C-alpha positions in Angstrom: 154.4 90.0 139.5 151.7 89.9 142.0 150.4 86.3 142.7 146.9 85.5 144.6 146.7 82.2 146.1 144.8 80.3 148.9 146.4 79.2 152.1 145.7 76.1 154.0 143.0 77.8 156.1 141.2 78.6 152.7 142.0 82.5 152.9 143.4 84.6 149.9 146.9 85.9 150.2 149.2 87.5 147.8 153.1 87.4 146.9 155.0 89.9 144.9 157.8 88.3 143.0 160.9 89.9 141.4 161.8 89.3 137.8 164.1 86.5 139.0 161.1 84.7 140.7 162.2 85.4 144.2 159.6 86.5 146.6 160.4 89.9 147.7 157.1 90.8 149.5 154.0 89.0 150.7 150.5 89.8 152.4 151.6 88.6 155.8 147.9 87.7 156.6 145.0 86.1 154.9 141.9 87.7 153.7 138.6 86.1 153.7 137.6 87.6 150.3 139.4 87.7 147.1 138.3 91.4 146.8 140.0 92.2 149.9 143.2 90.7 148.7 143.0 92.6 145.7 142.4 95.7 147.5 145.6 94.9 149.7 147.5 94.6 146.3 146.3 97.9 145.2 147.2 99.5 148.4 150.9 98.3 148.1 150.9 99.6 144.4 149.6 102.9 145.6 151.7 103.7 148.5 155.1 102.0 147.8 156.4 104.6 145.2 156.0 107.3 148.1 157.1 105.0 151.0 159.9 106.4 153.1 162.9 104.2 154.0 163.7 103.9 157.9 167.6 102.9 157.8 168.1 101.5 161.2 171.6 100.7 160.6 172.4 104.4 160.4 170.6 104.9 164.0 172.8 102.1 165.3 176.0 103.5 164.0 175.4 106.8 165.6 175.6 105.0 169.0 178.7 103.0 168.0 176.9 99.6 167.7 
């Protein structure tokens, strides 16, 4: 579930919570308008299914780290 809230600066932010209530993602920035915040949520919904995964642990193991 996405939650929209205002921060101490009065800007809009969002959080994505898992079914167990834990925060699994957040906006990491404040938005001046609620519409911009909602657009950020829609962007995440749109690109997340096709987002690639960069597994940096694989790259490190190739160098023996």
